[in-house]
C-alpha positions, 0 to 999 in steps of 0.5 A: 500499500502506497501513501499518496497526495490526493488532487485536492490538498490535504486529503491523502490516498491510501490504495489498497487490495481491493480498498482505497482509504481516505485520511488526514495527516493527525494535527495531534500526535497519538489522538484518535477522535472515533476509534478510528485508526493511524497509519504512520509514516515517514514519522507522520499520522494519517488518520483514516477518515470513514466515510460511513460516519462522515458526509464530505468523506463519502461525496470526496468517495464518490470523485467531489471535485472540489470542497474549497476548504483547504490548508489556513482555512476558516470554516463555519461548521453547522450540526458538528454534532460530537466532532468526526467530520469536524476533527477531520476538517480541524486535521484538514484546514491545519494548524494556520485554519480555523473551526467555528463549529456549531450544535444544538444539543448541549450532551453531544456539544460536551464530546465536542469540546472533548475534542476541541481540548486537543485541537486548538483550530475547534470552538464549539459554539453552542446555537441553534443554526436556524438562528445565527443571530445567536451566534453572530458576533463570536464568528469570523467571515469564513471561507467555507460552510459545510452544513450537515443537520438535519430539519425539514428548514435546512435549506433553509437554514443554509441560506441564512447563513452563506448570506451572513457570514460566507466570503464573496466567491466563497465555498458552501457544502450542502448535505441533504438528508431527504427523508427529515424534508419529506419522508414518503417523497422519492429522495431523487425529486427531494434532491431536484428539488433541494436544487432548485431552490439553491439554484436562484441563490448560488452557484452549484459547481458539483454534486453527488449522491451518497449511495452505498456510504450513506442511504438516501443523502447528497451533497451540493459543493455551491460558490456564493455569487 
């Protein structure tokens, strides 16, 4: 198996027998976040990124062309949960970058706080992403927004935050959970409706459905005009 730099900065690939892994360089040596495998190469540590636990990783495995998150980026992460994907974004942006991580559930945020205590480039924020005025004065203008929120009005939440925080030309990534929008509608129809709404406000630069890693999910990569 040989480690290679992915086409996107800050991400690495490991090709093996019948298997391809994505990894991020661990900024906190020796520390796991969710029981992920750590691989050492040339005195550096890399964390294996699990696409079944991360929609962003699933999109990368499905060949998404760009994500707008790279070393040095300032990122607003909405729906941070316990920090699985946040930790990989933390690796990705590195010590020169920063992640504002918004989560609504206090119990889950406590787990994220433990992750952030070891990683100085994550700021956990207890707030409702549907009420961005709650954290307006805590967040700087950002290079990228990533949202993974299972709410019916997830597109509305996404656009509110894009308009308030994203720099012009910045990237906005929306992980859509079709069943949270309408459990009775076919996912592909939901994805089409979301696309129509996003195109009114943003330029869509890529789109990937996330099967087989994530059922009834897709990811839109958008750019602020």
